N, C-alpha and C positions, 0 to 999 in steps of 0.2 A: 837297457830297459829303462823306460821313463817312470819316475816316481812322483806321485802327487801327495803332498803332506798337508793335512788340515791345518790351517793357521791356529785353530783353537786347541790343538792337541796338547795334552800335558797339564801340569799344575793349574788349577783355577785359583782365584784370589784367596778363597777361604782356606784351601789346603796349604798354599804357599805360606800364608800368615801363621797357620798352626805349626808347621814344620820348623819354621824359622824361630818361633817362640821356644820350642823345645831345645834347639841348638843354643839359643841364647842362655838358657838356664844351665846347660851343661858348662858353658864358659864361666858361669858364676860359681861353679864348684859346689852346687847344691845337690842334695839327694832328690832325684827327680823321679816321679811316677807319672804314668799317663793313664787315664781312666779308659781302658780299652786301647787297642792299637791306635796311634795318632792318626794314621791313615790306612786305607786298605791297600797297602803295597808291602809285600814281604821284604823286598830289598831294603827299603827305608827303615822298616821296623828292626831288621837284623842289625843295621848299622847303628841305630840308636842304642840298642841293647849292648852292643860291643863297647859303647861309651858309658855304660852304667845306668842307662834309663830302664826302669822296671815297668812292665805293663800290669795294671791291676785288672783282674778279670771280672769283678763284680763287687756288689755291696759288702759281702762277707769279708773280702780281703781289704776293702777300704776301711771298714770298721775297726780292723786290727792295727792300723797305722796310727802312730802317735807323734810323728815328726816328719818333716820333709815338705816338699811342694808337689801338688797334684795339678797336672795340666788337663784341662777339659778339651778334648779333641774337637775338630770342626763339626762333627756330627751333632754336638751338644748332648746334654744330659737332662734328666728330670729335675724338677725343683728339690726333690728329696735328697739328691746327691749333693747339691750345694749346701744343704742344711747339715748333712753328715760330715762334710769336710770342715764346716765351721765348728761343729760340736767337738770334733777331735783336735782342734787347734792347729789344723794343717793350713799351709799357705795355698790359696787357690789361684791358679793362673788360667784365665778363661780365654781359650782360643776358638770358641764357638764361632762358626761362620756367621756373619751379620745377617745373611738371608735366613738362616735357621733361627737365629735369635728373634727375628722379626715374627716368625711363625709362633714361637713360644708366647710372645706378647699378645698376639692376635687370639690364640687359643685360651689363654688365661682370661682375658677380658670377655671374650664372647661366651665362655662358659659360665663366668660369674654373672653375666647378664641373663642366664637361663637358657642359652642355646645348646642344642645337642651338637656335639663336635663329630664330624666325619672326616677322617684323614684318608685321603687317597694315596696309597703307597704300599710298600712291601712290609707285611706283617713280620715282626721279628728283627727288622733292620734297626741298628742302634739309633739312627736319626728319628725314625718313627716312634720307637720306644721313648725317646727323650721327649718328643712332642706330646705323646700321651700323658707324660708326667706333669704337664702344665695345665691340663684340663681339670676344673673343679668338680666335674662329674665324669663318669666313665665315658671315654671316647671310643668310637668304633673305627676299625681299619677296613677299607675296601680296596681290593686289588684287581678284581676281575669283573667282567660283565655279569656273570652268574651271581656273584656276591652282591652287586648293586641291585639286581632284579629281585633277589630273594630276601634282602634285609627288610625287617619290618620295624619301622620307627613310628613314633606318635606324630600323626599328621596335624595334630593341634599345636605341636611344638616347633618353633623355628629351628632351622638347621644351619650350621655354618660349615662349609666345606673348605678345607685347605688341602695342600698336596705336599708330599715329600719333594724336596728341592730338585732331586735328580729323576723325577718320574717322567715317562714318555709323554710329551705334550699332547699329541693326537689322541692317545688313550685316555688321558685326563679329561679331555673335552668330551670324548664318547661316554665316559662314566658319569660326568656331570649331567649330560643331556638325559640320561636314564632317570635320574632323581627329578628333573623337571617334568618329564613325561608322566612319572608316577604321581604327580600332584603335590610334591612336597614344597613348602615355603622355604626356599634355599637362599642363603647369602653365600655366594662363591668368591673366594679369594684365591686367585692364581698365585701360588707361592713357589712355583718352579722358577729357579733362578735364571737370569738372562744368559749366563754362561752355558747353562745346560741346554736351553733352547738353541743357542747358536751352535754348540758343539753337535747336537743331534741333526740340525739342519745341514751343516756342512758335511757330516758323515753320510747322510742320505744322498746329497748332491754328488759327492765323490763316487760313492759305491755305484751310482746309477751309470757312470760313464767309464769305469775301469774294467779290466779283465780279471783282476784279483784284488781283494781288499784285506789289509792286515789291521787288526784291532789289538792294541797293546794295553794291558792293565792287569790288576790283581784279580785272581779268581773270585775273591769275595767282594769285589767292588760292584755295587749296584749300578752305578752310572756307566761303567764299562760294559757290563752285561747288556744293558739297554742299547748301547752303541752297537754291539755285536748283533742283537736281534734286528736293529734297523738296517744294518748293512747286509745281513742275510736276505732281507726282503728285496734288496736291489741288486745284489751280486751273489751268485750261487757259490763262487770260489772265495768265500770269506773265511779268514783264520783268526782265532783268538789266541794270543800268546802273552806271557808275562814278561819274559826277557828274551834276549837273542838266543839263548841256549834252547829255547822252545821252537825255534824257527826251523822246522823240518818241512819245508814246502815242496809240494808237487804241483807246481803251477801249470795251467793249461799250456800246451805247446804253442798255442797262438797268442799267448799273453805278451803284450808289448807295453801295457800301461798298468801300474800297480798303485793303489791307494793306501795311505797310512793314516790312521787316527789313533787317539789314545785317551784313556780315561783321565779324570781330574786328579787322580792319585799317582800318575805315572811320571817319574823324573825325566827331565829333558835329556839327560845323557843316554838313557835307555832307548829313547825314541831315535836319537841320532845314530846309535849303534846299529839298530835295525835298518834305518833308512840307508846308511852307508853300505851295509852288507848286501842289501838287495840290489843296489846300483852297481856294485862291483861284481857280484857273483851270479847275477841272472841276465 
């Protein structure tokens, strides 16, 4: 069986940088905490926990810490979290993805200039919650066509639209167009990172020409979920797995070509294990 692996599969720049920073701190023999799981990959998080890294689950737990180093994960956090870390005298190791940091700067500036902030993304996702925390006035989150069509904003007020870095590019364009058609005065900043666009494009192209498609990534990974949705649109036999252990495929009998892609939080060794297994056993 022939296997096509997406060139962009696996760790993106921001995730790689964040994970490396945590391992560097372990080597320095410090007490290390991460504000939330460093990435949405259970295998990586478990390995870090086995090495003494503790995951902080929220502000209440952070407020109780009086010593140690806190790593800000690639998703970023609100301005308030930085302030809380400083107030408690903790060391802050900022591993926020540069693309996410750019959104924070845009949102802070635009909101201080009086613009209403609209974030196109998944409500409740840690990256989106972090972005909201940099707006000087309450930001709103839009994820669907229905939400874009039904939201009622002041048309006398200028709007600044940004996006979660891992949002589906085509859907972002569709939602932005709704705001234009409704007559809002909109300043649109496409903050979907280049790596996300490239990954989604490659996944779409590969899924369109293979007999089966395998998407590898954490169940809670937003960018992996979007890859899965994109691949399902092009290939009916699309499978979402976290590791090789989840690979219980019933491939179509005529399948001769299989595609593989992976989310930005998927380690390379997991991708290679799946790729090698499919080549040998199917």
